[in-house]
C-alpha positions in Angstrom: 15.4 -26.0 38.0 16.6 -27.0 34.5 14.2 -30.0 34.4 11.3 -27.7 35.4 12.3 -25.2 32.7 12.4 -27.9 30.0 9.0 -29.2 31.2 7.5 -25.8 30.8 9.1 -25.4 27.4 7.7 -28.8 26.1 4.3 -28.2 27.7 4.1 -24.7 26.1 5.0 -26.1 22.7 2.5 -28.9 23.1 -0.3 -26.4 23.6 0.7 -23.8 21.0 2.0 -25.9 18.1 -1.3 -26.6 16.3 -3.2 -25.2 13.3 -5.3 -22.5 14.8 -6.6 -19.1 14.0 -3.7 -17.3 15.5 -1.0 -19.5 14.0 -2.7 -19.3 10.5 -2.6 -15.5 10.7 1.1 -15.4 11.7 1.9 -17.8 8.9 0.1 -15.7 6.4 1.9 -12.5 7.5 5.2 -14.4 7.4 4.6 -15.5 3.8 3.6 -12.0 2.7 6.5 -10.5 4.7 4.3 -7.7 6.0 4.4 -6.5 9.6 5.9 -9.8 10.7 7.8 -8.3 13.7 4.8 -6.4 15.2 2.5 -9.4 14.7 4.9 -11.8 16.3 5.5 -9.4 19.1 1.8 -9.0 19.8 1.3 -12.8 19.9 4.4 -13.5 22.0 3.8 -10.7 24.5 0.1 -11.7 24.9 1.2 -15.2 25.7 3.7 -14.0 28.2 1.0 -11.9 30.0 -1.4 -14.9 29.9 1.1 -17.4 31.2 2.2 -15.0 34.0 -1.4 -14.5 34.9 -2.0 -18.2 35.1 1.0 -18.9 37.2 0.1 -16.0 39.5 -3.3 -17.7 40.2 -5.6 -15.8 37.9 -6.8 -19.2 36.5 -9.0 -19.6 39.6 -10.9 -16.4 38.6 -11.2 -17.6 35.0 -12.6 -20.9 36.2 -15.3 -19.2 38.3 -16.2 -16.5 35.8 -18.0 -18.7 33.2 -20.0 -15.8 31.8 -16.9 -14.0 30.8 -15.7 -17.0 28.8 -19.1 -17.1 27.1 -18.9 -13.5 26.1 -15.4 -14.0 24.7 -16.6 -17.1 22.9 -19.4 -15.4 21.0 -17.2 -12.4 20.1 -14.6 -14.9 18.9 -17.3 -16.8 16.8 -18.2 -13.5 15.1 -14.7 -12.4 14.4 -13.5 -15.8 13.2 -16.5 -16.1 10.9 -15.8 -12.7 9.4 -12.1 -13.5 9.0 -12.8 -16.9 7.5 -15.2 -15.5 4.9 -12.7 -12.8 4.0 -10.0 -15.4 3.4 -12.3 -17.4 1.1 -13.2 -14.2 -0.8 -9.5 -13.5 -1.2 -9.0 -17.0 -2.6 -11.9 -16.5 -5.1 -10.3 -13.2 -6.3 -6.9 -14.8 -6.7 -3.6 -13.0 -6.7 -0.1 -14.2 -6.4 2.2 -14.0 -3.4 4.3 -11.3 -5.1 1.2 -9.1 -5.5 0.3 -9.8 -1.8 3.7 -8.5 -0.7 3.3 -5.2 -2.4 -0.1 -4.3 -0.9 -2.3 -5.5 1.9 -3.4 -4.7 5.4 -1.9 -1.7 7.1 0.2 -2.1 10.2 -2.6 -1.0 12.5 -5.1 -3.5 10.9 -2.5 -6.3 11.2 -1.9 -5.6 14.8 -5.6 -5.3 15.6 -6.2 -8.6 13.9 -3.4 -10.3 15.9 -4.9 -8.9 19.1 -8.4 -10.1 18.3 -7.3 -13.6 17.2 -5.4 -13.9 20.5 -7.7 -12.3 23.1 -11.1 -13.3 21.6 -10.2 -17.0 21.7 -11.7 -18.5 24.8 -9.3 -21.5 24.5 -6.4 -19.2 25.3 -7.9 -18.6 28.8 -8.6 -22.2 29.3 -5.3 -23.6 28.0 -2.8 -20.8 28.6 -4.2 -19.4 31.8 -6.0 -22.3 33.5 -4.2 -25.4 32.3 -0.6 -24.0 32.2 -1.2 -22.2 35.4 -2.4 -25.4 37.1 0.6 -27.4 35.8 3.0 -24.6 36.8 1.6 -24.4 40.3 2.0 -28.2 40.7 5.8 -27.6 40.4 6.1 -26.6 44.0 8.7 -23.9 44.5 9.9 -23.8 40.9 6.7 -22.7 39.2 8.2 -19.6 37.8 11.0 -21.6 36.1 8.2 -23.6 34.5 6.6 -20.3 33.4 10.0 -19.2 31.9 10.1 -22.4 29.9 6.5 -21.9 28.7 7.2 -18.3 27.8 10.3 -19.3 25.8 8.2 -21.8 23.9 5.8 -19.0 22.8 8.6 -16.7 21.8 10.5 -19.4 19.8 7.3 -20.7 18.1 5.9 -17.4 16.9 9.3 -16.1 15.9 10.0 -19.3 14.0 6.6 -19.4 12.4 6.6 -15.7 11.3 10.1 -15.5 10.0 10.5 -19.2 9.0 7.5 -18.9 6.7 9.8 -17.0 4.3 11.5 -20.2 3.4 8.2 -21.3 1.7 8.0 -18.2 -0.3 9.1 -19.8 -3.6 6.7 -22.7 -3.1 3.8 -20.4 -2.6 4.7 -17.9 -5.2 2.0 -19.0 -7.6 -1.6 -17.8 -7.7 -2.9 -21.3 -7.3 -0.8 -22.1 -4.2 -1.8 -18.8 -2.6 -5.5 -19.5 -3.3 -5.1 -22.9 -1.8 -3.5 -21.4 1.3 -6.3 -18.8 1.7 -8.9 -21.6 1.3 -7.2 -23.6 4.0 -7.0 -20.5 6.3 -10.6 -19.6 5.6 -11.9 -23.2 6.3 -9.7 -23.3 9.5 -11.2 -20.1 10.8 -14.8 -21.2 10.0 -14.2 -24.6 11.5 -12.9 -23.1 14.8 -15.8 -20.6 14.8 -18.2 -23.6 14.4 -16.5 -25.5 17.2 -16.8 -22.4 19.5 -20.4 -21.9 18.6 -21.2 -25.5 19.5 -19.5 -25.0 22.8 -16.7 -27.5 22.2 
């Protein structure tokens, strides 16, 4: 049981700990200290739902419904392109981290963005639902312990990323550093959008 739980934890971390659209957004919210709790909750709960769906066997449906993944892919391309361009425009305008903490997106907009970055990413269905679901179901009778480990990985990662970002507050408190971060986020979003558009 413990071994399966640890395997799920490590597998979950292996899939989630990467620079991606969702992680970049959570990092930015953590640095600005705005709506961190709700954003972390949306990302973590979404992962829990997707992991549970994969372990319950929904991955088979995802595998067969290729057209659904295509629709999600192109919606994701459009959203990531918009978000990437917005980040680059923010970088061009400038503004320090202190200014960003005093104003910015509303709670509703932050939550909607977190939902879109999670559910409009076709890789979340392929990785979290299909891949994790397949690995979990290979664990014989302890698949749900594997799922618990994978769920723990998501909760730990998003909580650490969102709230741990505050430790870098002083480092990124200058306008130049904040511009560099927005450029990095913008290029990351556009790169992922291009990858999705090319069908990779």
